N, C-alpha and C positions, 0 to 999 in steps of 0.2 A: 628377631623379627623384621627386619630386613627381608628375610628370604620368605616369612610367609606373608609379606605385602605384595611383593613380586609375584606368588603363586595366587594370592586372592584376588588379583587383578588383573587377572587373565581377562575375565570380559569383558572391560574397557579397554584394554590390549587389541584384542580380536578386534572389534568393531572398529577403532581408528586402523587399524591395519585395512581391512576390507572395504571400508570408504576411500583411503587417497586411490583405490583404483577411478571412484569416480571426482575427486575434490580432490585438491591441494593438501598436504599435510596438517598445515594448521586448521583451515577450515574443517579435516575432519575430525579433528580432536574436539572442536568445537559441537560439532554436529552430531558425535559420540554422545558428551557428555546431555547435549540436549534430549536425545534420544530417551537417556534413561533416565533424567532429573523431572522432567514434564509428561504433562498428563498423553497421557493416559497409564503410563509407566509408574510413574513420580516413585523411584526409588529415594530414602533420602540419602541426604549430601554424603555420611559415609560411608554407604554402602553403593554410592557410585564407582568408589574408589577398592574399595574393598572386595563387593559379591563375585562368587564364582556363578555358573552359571547354572549348575546343577542348586545353588542360594536362593534362583528364584521358583516362585511356584507354576506349576505346568503351564495354568493359564497364559502367565505372563508371559514363560517360556516361548509358548506357542507366537504370542503376540508378538513380541521381540524378534523373531524368525521373521514373520510376515512383512514387518516395516522394513527390514533389512531389506528383504528384497524387493519391497517397493522402491526405495534408493537407489538400490544397485542397479535395479531396471531405467537409472534415470529421473524417476518422479522427483519434485523437491521437498524438500524434509517438512516445510510450512503444511503442503498435502497430506502428508504421513499423519504429521501429530495432529490436522486439523482446526492449526490455530498459528496466528503469530501476533507478538507484539507492538505495540502502537501507541506513542503520547502513552502509555501509561495504563493501557486495556489492552486484555488477552483477548482477541477477535475471530471467530471462524474464517478458516477460507478454506476451498478443495479446490479441485478440477473447475472449470470453468469462469473462474472470480481472477482477477491476478492480485497476486501476492504485495502487501503493503512496503512502501522501502523506507528505510530511516529518513533520505532527504528529503520526502513529502512529508515529515514531523516538521521539518524548517519550513514549510511551506504554510503548516498549521500554525506555528509558532508565531511567526509574523501575523498572521488573521486576526492575532488572540490580544496583539499584543497593540493593535493596531484602533481594534475597537471595543466600546464602554461594555464592564459588565455590570455596569450597576442599572442599566434601563431597557426595555422591550428592543429586540434586535430583529431583521428577517434576514434570510441566508439562503442561497443555495450553491449545490454542491453538485453542479452537472459532472458528467460521466462518473458516478459514485461508486462503479466498483463494489468494491467488497463491504462499502460505506465506513472505511476509515476515516476520511478527512471528515465527515458529517457528524459520527460519531464520539470524535476526537473537540468538535466543535461545540457539540452540542453538552460534553462533561467539561469545557472548561468558562464555557459562556451560559450560566444558568439562567440567561434571562433570553436565552434565542429561540427563536422559531426557526427551525431547518429543515431544508426540503432537499431532498440528494432525486437526482435523475439518471437514470440508464435505460439502453437501448435492449441490454439482455436480459433477460428473464433469470438466468441461473444468476450472473451476479445480482441481482435483487434481492433472492432468496437467501442469501448472504448477508446483505445489506440491512433485509427488516429482523435479521437476529441483532446485528451486532446492534442496530439503534435502538432494538427493542426495551432495553432499560429506561430508555428516556421517551416512553410514553408517547404521550398525543402533540411533544413538543416537535418529534423530529415523524415525517411524513414521506415516502417512497415513491416515486412516480415511473413506470415506464413508458420512456419517451425517447424518439431522438434528435437530440438536440440539434443535430444538424439539418433537420426540415422540417419540425413543428417551433413555433416563436415560444417562449418564456409565458406564461400568464401572469404569473407575477410581476408588480409595480411598487416601487418605493421601496427598490431591496438595500440594504446596508453593502451588501456583499454577493458579488456572485465569486464563487468561488470553485477551478476546475483544475484537476489531472490529466488530462486529455492524452489520447491516443498521440503520439509525434515519431516514431520511431521510422524512417524512412525505406524501403524495401535496399535501397545501395547498404544500408546498417546491417540486413539482418546476419553477412557470414560472421559479423565482431559479436553477435551477439552469444552468451553462456547455454547451449543446449539443452538447459533444463530452463530455462526462457523460452525458448522461440520454439521447441517442439512439445513443452505443457503446458506455456500459460494462454490465454487467449488472443488468438492474433487480431480480434476487436479490439480489446483494451491496449494496443500495443501500435499497432502500425498504420499509418497512413500513406497517401499514393503518392511515388516519387516523385510525382512533377509539380502535387500541390504541399508542402510540407506542412505550410501553414493554415492550412485549411480549416482546421477547429477554432485557432484564434482570431480566426477574421470573421468566422462565424461569432462565436463568443462576446468578440469587440461590438458586433452589430446589436446581440441580444441585450448585451450589457447596457448598451443607451437606451433601450427602450425600457429596461427591466429595476436599473440602477436609480434611486436616488442622485439628485445631486447632489456631489461630494461623498459618493457612495465609490467603494474601489474592487475592482476586478482583480484579481491574485490568481495565477496559475502558474504550476510547472510548468519550465518548457525544458525543449532537448536543447543541449549547450551548444547545437554546433552553430542556432540560429538566434543568439540575446538579441543582436543590435538588430537584426530582418523584423522579430515580433515586437520590439521596442516603437521599430520604426511604425511598422503596421496600426497602433494604438495612439501613438500621434496622427497619421493620419485619419481614423476614426472621430478625432473630435477628443480623444483621452489629454489629460494635464498631468503633471507631477508624476512622469513615468519613470519607475526606477528596476535596474537590473539590480541581482541579488545574488549571490556565490549560496551554493548549499553549504555544508557541514565537512566536507570532501575539497573544497574549492573551488568547487566547478559553478558558472554562469547556469542558476537551474531555477529562479524566480523571477518574474516578474509582476509589478503591481500599476496598477493604473487607474485613475480619478477622473470619473465624471463630471 
């Protein structure tokens, strides 16, 4: 039986070996399992660990090889699969949109824990990207009206698809938050995961991030790393109701500076929180 299992698991073993060319071994194992187990291949759990390549239907074998080639060329797994999981949702992603990160889920949880679920509320998700924050907030706050804003038409393509299940409760607008004031007023919350990586940090990024994901969603000018937070703070003073909250994901290197900026703009109860990895990653400020 042990010999049979060893022979029958050649497919998974091969994938892990191939992926260690581009990622560390532990990540390669997780990547191989995801590739086989999730859509579009969707092999049953037992088959993931027992299937030989010849056990796959020809069309699945061809699709698998196409996906492997894309991964080995440096394309992120999430783009290859066409989706990523976020706050219990399966969201569409692809080239031109930032891949949702686990730490951004912590920001969503903070917003949801702060706002009432039993009454109508209005929220804006600035720099919405894939719409992951907007979709998660709409899913967890059933009476919320959510507006997502982004400059990128590619990102909005995914954001609209990802928020489609929530109907008219979610709207998406193509708008440059740096140049166009928000028209909304009396918002309960303004939420954002804006670009915050400085050019000096570019060499530290994984190649799959800096070479594949959109620069528009990642980088800010080296000389003005708090650009988006300054503008969001100004926008929030106009758009938020008294007592409304500004919630942002931040560059962990600028936690104290971001808090000081919001205080200088007149916000109160400014709070910095760590994400699940222990990094200072989120700030809340109250108008």
